[in-house]
N, C-alpha and C positions, 0 to 999 in steps of 0.2 A: 505494499499500500504506500503510495507516494505521499510524502510529507511536504510536497511543494505546495505553494499558495496556488489558488484557483486563478486562471486567466480566462480573459473573454474574447480575446482577439482570435478570429479564424474559426470559430465555433459554429458548427451547423446548427441553425435552429435558435441561435441566442439573439436576444433582442434587447437592445440598449434601453436601460430604466433610468438614466440619469434624470431626465425630466420628472418622472414619478416621485424621485426622492424629495423633491421641491414642492409637492402638492401639500395642501393642509392635511394634517393627521385625521384619519378616519377616526370617528368615536368608538371607544373600546368598550365592551361590556365586561361587567365583572369587576374584580380587585385590579389595581393598577399593576402594571409589569414590573418585575423584579429587576429588570436590565438585561445585559448581555448575557450570552449562553455561561453556564457554570463553567469556572477556570478549573476546578478539580472535583474529584469524587466526593459527594456529599456523605456526611457521616450518617449512619444509620441504615436501616432497610430502605430499599426503593419505594417511592410513594407512587400509587397508580396515577397514570396520565389522564388527565380530564380532556375534555372536548367532545367524545362521542363520535357519532357518525359524520363522516365528511359528505358533504352534498354531491350528489351526481354520480356516486360509486355504488349502485344498489349491490346487496349481496355480500359486500365486503368490509362490513363494519368491524369485524374482527381483526382484519389486516391493516386497515387505515383508520387513523384518528385525526381530528383537526387540531393543528397547533395555532394558538393565540398569543398575543402579548401577555394575557392574562394567566394563560396556562402553561407556559413555556418552561417554567421553573420546575412544575410537576413533572413534566415530560423529561427534563434533564435529570431529575431524580429517578425516575423510573429506569433511565439507561443504565443504572448501576446494575439492574438485573435482566434486562432484555435490550439488545441492540436496537437502536433507533435509526431510521433512514428517513432524512428530511427531504422533502420535494418542494422548493419554493417556487411558485407561479403566480401568474397575475390574470385575473378575469378578463382584462382588457387585451390579453395575447391568447386567443383561443388555442393556439398549438401547444402553449405551454400546459393548457389544462388538459388538452388530449394526452400530453406525455405523461401526465400524473395517471390517467387511467392505464397507460402502458405498464407504468412501474407497478401499480397495483396488482394488474392481471400477472405480471411475472412474479410478484411476490406471493401470490396465491399458491405458486407451485413449491414455496420453501416452508409449508407446514407451521407457520407461525414463528419461525426462528428469529425474525425480526419484525419491528412495527414500523409501517409507513406512516409518517407524520406530514399531513398536508398543510402547507402554510401558504395563504393567499397575502402576499406582501402589500397589496393596495390596502387591505383592511388590517394590516399589522405593521405600522410605520416603525415601532421599536425593533422588531425583528429585522425589518429592511435595513436599518441602520446597523444593528448589532452584527450582522453577517455581511456588511458591506456589499450588498447585492448590486451589481452593475447590470445584469442581464438575466434573464428567465428564459426556459427552466434552469433551475440551479439544484444540484444534488449534493448532500452531504450526509456523512455517518455522524453518530453520536454514540459513544462508549464510555460509561462512567463520567458523564457529564462533558467530556471533552470532544470538540468537534473533530471529526476525520474527514479532510478535504477529498473530494471525488472529482467531479467535474461539472461544467456548465454547459448548457445546450442539450439539444434532443439527441438521445442514443438509442440506436436499434437494440433489439433483444439480445442479439449476438454479442454486442459489446457490453450490454448491462449485467449479464449473467456472470462472466468471469470477475468482473470487479465486486459484484455482490458476494461471490465465492471467498474473495481475498477479504472482504470486509467481514464475513462471518468468522474467518480463520483468525484474524486479529482480535475479534471480540473474545473468542474461545481462549486464545492466549492470555487475555487479561482476565479470564474467570467470568466473562458475561456470556452465559449460555442458556438463560431463560427463553421461554416461549410465551406467545400469546395465545388466547383461546379464539380460534376461528371457527368454531363449530356452531356457534348461536349468534343470531341478531337481535334479539328482543332484550328489553330491559329486565331486570331482576327485582324481587320485592324489597330490597334493601336501597333501591335508587341506582345502583351501578348498572352498568351495561357491559356486554360481552367484548365491547372494545376496549374495557378497561385492562390494564395490563396486569396479568397474573402469571409471573414467572413459574412454570411447572417443569421441573427436571424428570427425567427417567430416575426409578429409585436408586440405583447404585450411583448414578451422577449425584443425585441429591446427597446420598450418604457420603460421597467424596467431599462435596461442598460443605457439607456440615463439618466434617473432620477437619478440613482446612481451617475453617473458622474458629474451631477450638485448639488449633495448633498441632494436631495430631496428623503430621504428614504420612506416617506410615500407614495408618488407617486409611488415609486418602488414596495412596498408592495401591494399596490391597483392593479397594473399591473399584477403582478404575481399571485394574488388572481383571477382576471378575467380570465387568462389562465388556472387556476385550475377549474375555474367553467366550462369553454368550454370543459375541458378535464382532469377529475380527476385523470387520469393516467398518466400526464404530470409530469415525475420525475424530469426534469431540472426545471420545475417551482416550484416543491415542495421544492427542494433544494435551490433555489435561494430565496424562501420566507423565507426560515429558516435562510438563511445567512443575509438577510436584517433585520430579527428580532434581530438576535445577533448584528449587527451593531447598531439598535436602541437602545437596552438595554444597549449597552457600551458607547453610545456616551457620551463624556464629563467626564467618570469616571476616577478617580485617583487610579491607582493600589496600591499604598502604602496605601492610606487610606481605600481602599475597604479591603485589608489583616488585616489592623489593627482591623477594624469593626468586620471582620469575626472572628479573634482570641478572641475578647472580647465577641463575642455572638455566641458559637459555634453550637447552635440548632436554630438560626435565619434563617429561609429560605430564605428571601431576600438577607441577608448579604452574605450566602454562595453561592448562586445562581449567584450573581454578580461576585464573584472571579472566580468561574466555568466560566463563560462567557468570562472573560478576559484570563483565562488561555486556553481556546479554541481559542481565537483570536490570542495569543501569540504561539500557536503550541503545548501547553502542554495539549494535549487531555487526556492522561490517568489520569493526575492529576485531571483534572476537573471531569472526570468520577468518580474516587474514592472518592472524596469530597462529590459528591452528594449521591452516594451510602452508604457511611457512614452517612450522614444526613438521608437517608431513615431508616437506622437501629435504629437512634437515636430519632426519632419521631414518632407520631402516629396521628391517624385521619386525619383531613384536612391538617396538616401541612406535613405529610408523603405524602399524594396525591399530594400536590403542588411541594414537592421535586421530586416525581416520574414524574410528568408531565414535569418539567423543565428539567430532565434528557433525556426524550424522545424528547424534542425539540432540544437538543444538539446532539442526535443520528442522528436527520434530517440534521443538519448542516454537520456533518462529512460524513453521507452516511451509507446506510445499509448495503453495501457490505464490508465495512471497517472491518478488523479483530478485531480492538480495540472496535467497537461497538459490534460485536458478543461476544466477551468476557465479555464486560461490561453487555450485557444483561443478561448473564448467572449469573454474580455476582448480578444483580438486582433481580432476580428471587429467589436467596438464600436468599438476604436481606429481601425480602417481606415474603417468606414462611419459 
C-alpha cells in the first residue's frame, strides 16, 4: 500500500472541486463535527458508526453507511475493529455517484470484511476541508483512525479489487479484522440498524484476539495455528500468526542494544534478524528487508538458510500483496542465485 499523498492530475474521472470549496457551508444536522480525521487509534473499544443507510443503494445497507461531519468521529472510532473504505463524491457530479455504486457492488463480494462509507462532500464541508479534496470521486481507507491514501478518480473493477486486497492485508497486519453484518437491512428494536458496525470474528480468531489483548501471545499463536489446521487457506490466520510471532520475538528487546550488537556482529543471523524484526515493528519495512537480503549475500550454508527463512517470515507479516514484498522477493532471488 503506497504511503504517497494523493494526486489529482491526469486521473480519469476526476473533477475539479476548487470552486465547491468556497461555497457556503451546507447546514449540518445533529451535533457539530469534531474536526479532522483522528490522528491515532482511539482508546477503548470501537464505537458503532452512525449514519444508517446511504441513499440510492438499495439492498446494501449492511455494506455502506453514510458519513457526515457529525458522525465521522464515530466512524473513525469504529475503524479500530473494522476497516473503513471512504468514498467521497458530490451530487453535482453524477459520475462520482455512479462510482460509489460500483464500489458498493464490488464490496458486496467481500462478505462484510470492510465497511463502505459514503461521503457527499457538498453536504459535509468539514470533511471536504479535512481531506483536502480537490476532485471527486476520491477513495481512501481508514484503519485504527488513520487515513490510508488510495486514489482519486474513477477506477474499473479490475483495478479496484487488487487495491482492496492490499488494503485488507494491511488491516489484518494491524489487527483490524472485524466484519460488518450484511445479512439484514431492517432496524432492530433497540434503535440500531444492521448497518451499524458489529465486528464479529470467527471463534478461533476471536480467541487469538482476546489472548493478544490480555498479553498471552502463546495462546494467541495456538489459536491461529488451530485455525490454520482447520483451513490451511485462511490468509487472515496466517497473517495473524506471523504478526504474533513478530511480537513474541521482539518482546522485551531494546532497540539500541540490538543495533549495537548487529553492528558488532554483521554476519550474526540472530543479531541481524532481531533488528529486522524491530524495524518491521517500527514501520521501517524496506530497511528490514534490505538488512536480511544483505545477510543472505554475506552468509552460506545453514546461516544463509536461517536468514532466508526469517525474511520469509517477515514477508508473511507484511503480506504477500504488498509491493515492498514483491520487490524484496526479486532481490532475494538475485541474492540467492
